[in-house]
N, C-alpha and C positions, 0 to 999 in steps of 0.2 A: 093207149093196152088196147086198143078195138082187135089187135094180131096174137092178142096173147090168147092159148086155152090153159084153161084154171088143168092140175094135173090130177086132181081126185076125178073130172069129168073126164080126162083123160083115160081116165088105169078104170071106171066104170064102162066106159064105150067098148074099149080092151076086150074085159074082162064077162062080156056077157055071153064070148064062146068060150065053155071049157077049151077049145081043139089052141085056147089064145095063152093057156094060164102055161106052158110049156117056157115061152116063148118070154114074158114076164118074169118068171126065173129062173128065167139065165140075167139076162136084164141084173134083175136085182143081186143074184150072186156074184157079176163078175161087179155093179159098182161098188159093192160090200164088206167081199172077201170071202164072203163067208154064205154057206147050203142053204138054200131058203127056199124053201117048198107051201104049194099056197093049197088050206086045204078045206077052205067055202072064206066065199063075198058075202060080209056083209052091207044089211043094207044102212045107205048112209040119215035114209028118215030113222031108223031107229039107232044105230049109233049114235046119237050128237046128245049134249051133256046138259042136259033144263039147264 
């Protein structure tokens, strides 16, 4: 498993720069075959369920 990258880590790193939002939106729109728009990014630390 040492060669795998966690999806949440990769997305968080990619989305640090707002210029990359369009790239991720395009990828998700293609995969889901539905228009995806990113409005804001939630911090994972505050988005956990207790």
